[in-house]
N, C-alpha and C positions, 0 to 999 in steps of 0.2 A: 610348439609355437602357437597353435590357436586360440590357448589358454591366456597366453600375454598382447593376444591384439587388442583386446579394451584397452589395455594401459598403453600402447602402443600410439593409440587413436586417442587417449586425454591425454599423452605427452605431444602428439602433432598439433590437436587444437590449442593445447595452452603454450608451445611455441609460436605457433601462429598467430592468437591472440594479444602477444609482445610482441613480437614484430611489426602486427600493423598497428599497434595501437602508439608505439615510437615513431612509425614513421608518418602516422598521423601529427603527432605533437611535434614531430619536425616540421612538418608541414605547413599545418595551422599555425602554431606558435614563435616564429618566426622572435629572434631576441631583439630587446631593442632599446638597447642599452642609454640611461642617462644619468644626474647626476643623485637624483633621487634614490632610482636603485642602486649603484654601484657604493652608496654612502656605509658606512657603519653602523647597523642597528644593534639594541639592546634594551628592552626592557621598554622603550617609550622614551627613554633619556640620552643622552649624547655621550659619546663613550670619551671618560675618562680616565688617562694614563696611556699605559703598554697594553696588548693585548698579551705580553708575556710575563706578567704580571706572575709571581711567585703564592701558591696558597701556602696557609700552615698546614702542618702534617694533622694537626687536629682535624681538618677539616676531611680528607682520606679516611683517619683513623675513625671517626663517627659513620662516616660512611660505609665501612665497612662491617662495623658491631652492625648497621641496621642491616645489611645484607646478610649476615652470620643467624640474625634472627629474625627475620625473616622466613628464614630457610626453615630454620626453626618452626614454625605456623605453619609451612606446608607438612609440614611432616608430621604434625599434631591431626589437622584436620582427616585425611583417611583413614588416619589409626582411631579416631573415634568415632570411624563410620559403623569400623569392623571391629570394634572392641568387644560386643559380646559374643563374635565368634573366635577370638582368638582365646579368649579365658585367663588364668593365671597367668603366663607365660608372655600373654603379650601386655600385661599389666605391668610386669616387673622390668622384660626388655625396655619400656618404653619410660618407666619411673628411671632406669638405669640411665639414659640416653638426659631424661631428664636434671636428673642430677650433676653429670658430666656438665650441662650448659649453665646450669646455678653456679656451678664453681668458677667454673669458665665469669659469667656475667660478674660474680662477687669480686672475682680478681680485675678484672679491668675496669670495674667502681673503685676498689682499691687502690691501684695506681693511678687514679685519677684518668681515666680516659676518658670519661663521662663529665668533668670538667669545664665547663664554658670560659 
């Protein structure tokens, strides 16, 4: 138990800090609603239409592709840092990874997922 004492103390301090900040926020920052605060705000423009408007599926598809290729670059950076230690095995493994992603990118391009 003595080895866990610093962790318990840190947890107690973090919990205490959270409780104190929430209590001060509640005590000092009383809500004062008015028409300006309760109105819908979006990019400085008055809202047009309903908030329940449907987005085209292309929007979600482009988002998913961005996340996919963003994660790809997240794998390339640490690989590039340790490439000299990995040798030929690391190069071939990342080459296979890159090949799979390139084939997926070409497929997405051919089916028109990137057409705006």
